[in-house]
C-alpha positions in Angstrom: 81.7 123.9 89.5 79.2 125.5 91.8 75.9 127.1 90.7 73.8 129.6 92.7 72.0 132.8 92.8 73.7 135.9 94.3 70.9 138.4 93.8 68.6 139.9 96.4 65.5 139.1 94.6 63.5 135.9 95.1 64.2 133.0 92.9 62.1 132.9 89.7 62.3 129.1 89.8 61.8 127.8 93.3 62.6 124.2 92.3 66.3 125.2 92.1 66.4 126.4 95.7 67.6 123.1 97.1 70.3 122.8 94.5 71.6 126.3 95.1 71.6 125.8 98.9 73.5 122.5 98.5 76.2 124.1 96.3 76.4 127.1 98.6 77.1 124.8 101.6 79.7 122.8 99.6 81.5 126.0 98.5 81.7 127.3 102.1 83.1 123.9 103.3 85.7 124.0 100.5 86.8 127.5 101.4 87.0 126.6 105.1 89.1 123.5 104.2 91.7 125.4 102.1 94.1 125.9 105.0 94.0 122.3 106.0 94.4 121.0 102.4 97.3 123.4 101.8 99.1 122.2 104.9 98.5 118.6 103.9 100.0 119.3 100.5 103.0 120.9 102.1 103.5 117.9 104.4 103.2 115.5 101.5 105.8 117.5 99.6 108.1 117.4 102.6 107.7 113.7 103.0 108.4 113.1 99.3 111.5 115.2 99.4 112.7 113.5 102.6 112.2 110.0 101.0 114.1 111.1 97.9 117.0 112.5 100.0 117.2 109.2 101.9 117.0 107.2 98.6 119.8 109.4 97.2 122.0 108.6 100.2 121.4 104.9 99.8 122.1 105.0 96.0 125.3 107.0 96.5 126.5 104.6 99.2 126.0 101.5 97.1 127.7 103.0 94.1 130.7 104.4 96.0 131.2 101.1 97.8 131.0 99.0 94.6 132.3 101.1 91.8 134.2 104.2 92.9 137.9 103.7 92.3 140.4 104.4 95.0 143.0 107.2 94.9 145.9 105.0 93.8 143.9 103.4 91.1 142.8 106.8 89.8 146.4 108.0 89.7 148.1 104.9 88.2 145.5 103.1 86.1 144.6 104.9 82.9 140.9 105.7 82.5 140.0 103.8 85.7 137.3 106.4 86.6 135.7 106.3 83.2 135.7 102.5 83.0 134.2 102.3 86.5 131.4 104.7 85.5 130.7 102.7 82.3 130.4 99.5 84.4 128.1 101.3 86.9 125.8 102.4 84.1 125.8 99.0 82.5 124.9 97.4 85.9 122.4 100.0 87.0 119.6 97.4 87.3 121.7 95.5 89.7 122.4 98.7 91.7 118.6 99.4 92.0 118.0 95.8 93.0 120.7 96.0 95.7 119.3 99.2 97.2 115.8 97.7 97.3 117.1 94.4 98.9 119.2 96.2 101.5 117.0 99.1 102.3 113.5 97.8 101.4 112.0 99.2 104.6 113.1 102.7 103.8 112.6 103.0 100.0 110.3 101.5 97.4 110.6 100.8 93.7 108.4 103.7 93.0 110.9 106.1 94.5 113.7 105.1 92.2 114.5 107.7 89.5 114.1 106.8 85.8 117.3 105.2 84.5 117.9 107.8 81.8 117.6 110.6 84.3 120.0 108.9 86.7 122.5 108.1 84.0 122.4 111.8 82.9 123.2 112.8 86.4 126.1 110.4 86.7 127.6 111.8 83.5 128.0 115.1 85.3 130.2 113.9 88.2 132.8 111.3 89.1 131.8 108.3 91.2 134.4 109.1 93.9 132.9 112.6 94.3 129.4 111.3 95.1 128.2 112.5 98.6 129.2 110.1 101.4 126.4 110.5 104.0 127.3 109.7 107.6 125.0 106.9 108.8 124.9 108.2 112.4 124.1 111.8 111.6 122.7 112.7 108.2 120.9 109.4 107.5 119.8 109.0 111.1 118.3 112.5 111.1 116.3 111.7 107.9 115.0 108.4 109.2 114.0 109.9 112.6 112.4 112.9 110.9 110.3 110.8 108.5 109.3 108.2 111.1 108.8 110.3 114.2 108.6 114.1 113.7 106.4 114.3 110.6 103.7 112.1 112.3 104.0 114.2 115.5 103.3 117.4 113.5 100.4 115.9 111.6 98.9 114.6 114.8 99.2 118.0 116.4 101.2 116.7 119.4 103.7 118.8 121.4 107.1 117.1 121.2 108.9 119.2 123.9 108.5 116.5 126.6 106.8 113.6 124.9 110.1 111.8 124.0 113.2 111.7 126.3 116.3 113.0 124.7 118.1 109.6 125.1 115.2 107.5 124.0 115.6 105.2 121.1 112.4 105.3 119.0 111.2 102.0 117.8 110.3 102.6 114.2 110.3 100.7 110.9 113.7 102.4 110.2 115.2 100.9 113.4 118.0 99.0 111.7 121.1 100.2 113.7 120.4 98.7 117.2 124.0 97.3 117.4 125.8 100.6 117.0 129.0 101.2 119.0 128.5 103.5 122.0 130.3 106.4 120.2 127.9 106.0 117.3 124.9 105.9 119.6 126.0 109.1 121.2 126.3 110.7 117.7 122.8 109.4 117.1 121.3 111.2 120.1 122.9 114.4 118.9 121.3 113.9 115.5 117.9 113.4 117.1 118.3 116.7 119.1 119.0 118.5 115.8 116.0 116.8 114.1 113.7 117.8 117.0 114.9 121.4 116.8 114.2 121.4 113.1 110.8 119.8 113.5 109.7 122.5 116.0 109.9 125.0 113.1 107.7 122.8 110.8 104.3 124.1 112.1 105.4 127.7 111.4 106.7 126.8 108.0 103.4 125.0 107.1 101.5 128.1 108.0 103.3 130.2 105.4 
């Protein structure tokens, strides 16, 4: 709350002049900072959504690998899909622990969805239909975007020539140093797409 006098007449109580001047300066500073704070909120929201997307990829990967029944099992074993889902729901604590143990550098316990919300989501789909994100494209794009492009935008740096196209960024997400050459080539293609996307971020944040 700001207080002040907006009339043209002199103040009746001069002892309030310093208070009015202080609040007027604070109000001007807040108005001038609206653009910066709005951009910061947008960046925070982008980071939050990016981390949730990465977490979703990791959760789906663990569940598919551990619980999703194969095609033959679904065809010839009665209720195989339903039993696999029941087992997944019963062992959801272990699923969360596995994700944190394997991908603790990328996700945190605070990012994990509430169990009742996640179970409600699982009830609407079959385990074998969960998205299967490609490590060398989708997941790599997300990790590179979170670790490299968002800081580049917030620092106000121009990324056109700052990083070579074939450079391998050393980040906290650098957990695939032993990829095969074909996968590494795929990775470089993913970074080019991530860079192209990140160049549009400043314009998006200005909206």
